[in-house]
N, C-alpha and C positions, 0 to 999 in steps of 0.2 A: 639691388632687387627690381629697380625700374624698368630692366630689360625684359622681365617676365610678363610686363603689364599687357602688352598687346596680344601676345601668343595666347596667354590665358583667355583674353576676351574673345579671341578668335575661336578657340576650342569650345568656349561656352556658347558661342553664337551658333557653331555647327551642331552642338547638341540639342539647343533649343530648335533650331530649324528642323533637324532630323524627327524632333518630337512631334512637331506640327505636319509632318509630311503625311499624305494619306496612305494607307495599308495598300500594298499591291493586292489586286484580286487574285486569290489562289483558286485553283479548280477545286471543286466540292463534288465528291462522289453524290449522285442523286439517282436513287432507284426509282423505278416505276411507282410501286406502293408509297414511297416517301413522298414523291412529287404529288401523286392524287391527294393524299392527306393534307398537304400545303394548300394545294391550289383550291380545295373544297371548304377550306377554313379562311384563306386570306384574298382570294380574288374578288375584284371589286363588284363583278356581277352577282356573285353569291351573297356580299354583304348588302347589296341594294334590295335582293329578294327577302333577305333577312328583315330589312327594315319595313318593307311591305307586310310581312307577317306581323310584325310588333304593332304597326299601325292598325291592322286588323283587330288585333289583340285589345287594342285600346277602344276600338269600336264596340267590342262585345261588352266591356264594363258600362260603355254609355248606355247602351240598349238595357242593360239589366237594371239600370238605375230607375227605370219606370217600374220595377217590380218592388222597389224598397220604399219606405215612408219619405216624404219631403217635408222638410221643416224650413218654416219661413219665419224671419224676425223683422220688425218694423218699429222705427221712432219718429215722431213728428213732433215739432213745436209750432203753435198757432199764435198768431199776433192778430187781434181782430180790431177794426173800427169801432165797434159798438159792442157792449156786453149784452148777451141774450138772456131774455127773461121771459115769463108767461103771466097772462091776465087771468085771475081766476074771480069772477063775478066782478066787483068793484075794487078788488085788490091787485096789486101788482107784486110779483116776486121775482128775483134773479134765479135763474136755474144754471147758469154757467159763468165761470170768471171769464174776464175778458181775454186774459192771455193765459194759456195752457199747454201741457204736453202730453202725448199719448205714447205708448208702447204696447206691442203685442208679441205673442209667440205661438204660431200656429203649427200644428202637425196634420198633414193629410197623407191618407193611404187608400190606393185603388183597391178594392174589394173584389170586383168581378167586372171584366169589359168584354166577355165572350171570347177570351183567349188573344185578343188584340195585342197586348203588350208582350206577353209571354211568346206568341208566334214571332214577334219583331226580335226577341231575345234569340230565339231559334235561328232566326234568319242570319243573325250576326255570328252565331257559332259555326253555321254551315259555311259562310264567307271565310270565316277563320280557318276551317278545315280545307277550304280551296286554296287559301295562301300557304299554308303548311305542304299540301301537295306540291303547289307551284315551287316552293323553296327547295323540296326534295328533287324536284323534276329540273330545276336550274342547276343544283348541284351534280346531278347524274350527266346532264349535257356538259357542263364544264369539263367534267371528269373524262367524257368521250373527246372533247376538244384537246384536252391536255394529253391522252392517251394517244391519239392520232398524230399529234405535234412530236411526242417522245419518240414515236415510231419513224416519223419523218426524219428526226435527227439521227437514228441509228442507221437509217437507210443511206443518210447523206455521208456518215462516217464510213459505211462500207464503200461508197462510191469513190471516197478519197482514197481509200486502201488499194480499191481496184485501179484507180488512177495510178496511184504510186506504183504499182507493180507494172502496169503498162509501160510507163516511163522506164524503169528498170529494164525490162525485157527489150524495149527499143535501144536503149544506151548500150545493153551488152551486144544487141545485134550490129548497132552501129560501130562497136569497138572491132567486132569480128570483120565488118566489111572493110574498115581502114586498113586492118591487117592483110586482107587479101587483096585489096586495091594497091597497097605498097609492094605486094609479091607481084602484081600484073595479072592477077587471076580474074579480076571482075573490072568492069568500066566505071568511070566516074558517075555516070549515071545512076547505077546502083547505089553509090554512096549519097548522092543528092537525094535519092528517094528515102532512104533512112532518115536523113537530117530533117527532111520536110515532116516525115511522119512523127519524128520525135517532137518537133516543135509544136505540132498539132496537138500531141498528146500533153505536153506540158500546159497547154492553154486549157484544155479539158480538165486537169488537175487542179489549175488555179479557180476554174468554174465551181468544180465540187467543193473546194474549200470554200469559196465564198458562200454557197448554197449551206454549208454547215452551219457557217456563222449567222446566216438569217435564221435559221432553225433554232439555234441557242438564243438568239434575241427574242424570237416568239414565245418560247418556253419561259424565259425570264419576265416578259411583259405579263403572262399568266400568272406567275408566280409572284408578281408585284415586287420584283428585285431590279436593280439597276441592269440596263440592257447589255453592258459590256462583261457582265459577271460570266466566268467560265463555268462549264457544267462538264462533270465527267461520268458519263453513262455506264449501265450496266444493261447486259443483254436480258431480253424478254423471252421467255419460252412460251409456245402455245398451249394453252390449258384443255382444248377440246379438239382432239385430232379426229375424233369420231363424227361422222355427220349426224346433223341434228334432223330429227323429224319434222317435216314442214308443217303439218297439221298441229302437232302440239306446239311447236312454235307459235301459230296462230292463235292457239287457244290461252297459252301464258301471256302472250302480248295483250290480248284483249283484257286480261284478268289484272296484268300487273302494271301496265303502263299508266303513269301518273295523269296523263292527259285525259284518259278515259274517267278516273276517279275524279277529277276536277268537274268535268262535266255531270257526273251522278250526282255529286254534292251540291251542285249549282241546281239540278233539277229538284231535289229536296228543298234547297233554299227557296225556290220559286213556289212551291207547294205551301210552305209556311208562310210566305208573303201574301199568297193569296187569302189564307185564314185570317191574317191581321188586317187585309183590306176588307174582308166581309165584315169583321167585327165593326165596322163604321157604321153599319145599318142598325146596330143595337144600342142600348142605352149602357153607360158606365155608373156604376155604383161605387160610391166612396164614402168614407168615414172621415171627418175632421173635427179636431179638438185643439184647445189651446188656453191661453190665458191674455185678457184684454185689460190694460189699466189707462185710465183717464183721470188727469189731475181736475178734480172738481170738489171745492170745499162744500158745495150745496148738495151734491149728491150724497145718498144714503151709503153707498158702497163705491170705492174708487175703482177697484178692480174685481174682476170675477172670471172663475173658469167655465168654459162651456164645451160641450160635445155637440156635434152635429152629423146627421146622416143626410146623404142624398143621392142624387143621380142627375146626369146629365145625357140629352140624346140631341142628336143632329137629324132634325127632320128633312131639310133639303140643303145639298151642297151643289146645286147647279150641276149635278149630273158626274161629278168628279169621281165619286165610289165607283160607279158603272164603267166609266171610262178606264179608271185604273184596273179594274178587274179584266177587261177586255186587252188591256196592254199586257198584263201578267199572263193570260191564255196565249197571246201570239208569241211573248217570249218563250214560253215553255214549248210552243210547236217549234219554234226555231231551234232551241236546244235540242229536241229530238232529232231534228234533221241534221244538225251539227254532229250529233253523236254517230250517227249512221255513216256520215262523210268521214269522220275521224276514224272509225274502225276500218273502212276501206283504204283510206290512207295508211294506216299502221299496218295492215295486211301488205300493201304494196312495199312499204319500206322493209318488212321481214322477208317477203320474197327476193327483192333486189340484193339484200345483205345475203341472204341464203345462196343466192346463185353465184354471187361474188365469190362467197365463201369455198364452194364446191369448184369453181372454176380455178381458184388459186391454189387449192389442194392438188388439182393436177398438173398446174404449170410447175409448182415446185418439183414434182416428180420427173417431170420432162428436163426442166432446165438443169437440174442436179446431174442427169445423164449425160447431157449435152456438154456440161464443164468438163467431166472426165474424159469425154472424146476430144474435146477441144485441147486439153492438155497433153494427150497422147499425140495429136496431130501436130502440136508446135513441137515437141521432142523429136519427132520423126523428121520434120523439115529442117529442124536446127542442124541434126546431124548431117543431114544429105547437104546442107548448104556448106558446112565445114570441111566436107570431103570434096566438094566442088560438083556434086551431082545435082544439086538443087539451085535455085534461083532466089535473088533478094525478094522478089515478088511473093514467092512461096511462103517465106519466112514472116514477111509482114503481114500477109493475110492471115496467116496462123495466128500471130500475136493479136491481130484485130478480132479473129473470130474468138479466141479465148476471152478476150476483154468483154465482147458482146455477151457471151455465154455466162460469164461470171456476174455481168451487170444484170442480166435477166434472171439469173437464179436469185439474187439478192432482193430485187424488186419484186419478183413473184413470191419469195418468202414474207416480205414485210406487206405486200398485198393481202397475203393470207391473214396476218396478225391483225391489220386494220379491218378486214372484213369480219374477222372474229369479233373484234371488239364493237364494230356496229352491229352485228347480229345479236350480241348481248345486249346492248343498250336498246335496240328495237324490240327485243322479246321483254323489256322492263326490268332487266337484272341490275343491280347496283354494282357499278364497276369497282367500286371501293371493296366490295366483299369478293369481286371475280379475281383481282388482282391483288388480293391480301398476300 
């Protein structure tokens, strides 16, 4: 059986090697809704914004701690050079041991500080609200980037299809031209012209294929997947064929855009911050209680409970409170101006996408009719050329016109879808809901 040793070893080695080989990257069907769901959960930009939200949430808990009791504990051990005592008349008596230890437990609660701590807590809550709006804004922006990237991929696939058809038409024309050349009907110049145009079409097809690969890599990057992963797409249909009223689009954008909500929440936070700063002019009332123990065999009581009420007031802080209020006032004025500018920018963005959307709708109608006309033009010129009544230039020009018409149609169609997505985003709509 020794002769089986090496073949068996070889077979086992093959199976082990096969088991450790990486699995080939297979094409995965990815619809736009599925991709949006993944990218708004897994994209690194989204995760970073979520971390900002969690940090702000922790800040609110820090601010809330000022409203709750504070408990302190301490322990000390004292080693003294001399033992303390007291002189009473002509008598002397020790009052404290030479070495001793102490410990205490203290609870302190602010009773009233004219809204200082509570306003600080409200500031943190409003800042958390802005972070939550910011996280939603980031998700919707990433969704817009993915949507446009997905549409770019669909367009590049159509360009590959159009380029492939052009190559097929030119190959068919070249075949006909060679047949006519062999029969002596046409000159070699017509044949060379067809060969040159075919070579040019093949180069364009290679460029279109490369562009598709780049678009796939862009999507994989947003999806946090390996760049070489293949994607099988699914066509997207437009969801708003009717024109949108521009004034209503303005109103909706001003109401729904997260950027406006962030500024409004920040303005409220500034008001609470001003209240907290004004509280520094007034006293703080507190209550404090606890237990104190001192090791002392000469004392009547080693430990005792105590309760104390009191207040603190800052009479002079070098003008820092007044300066802080001035700073807050200027911050509020700045935010008010920023809000006005933001509204202007949003209205401009909405109008731009509105005009692009309307323009693309008209271009789709025009280019669709041009495609039908170009197809008929190519059919007529091909028949005439085969019958010897037309020229090679007429056929090649007809092929070029049809390719141009098909290219313009697909580009205008995806321009329409991109403009639609941009308009929905500019109006503040959630793209996850739009493309559900």
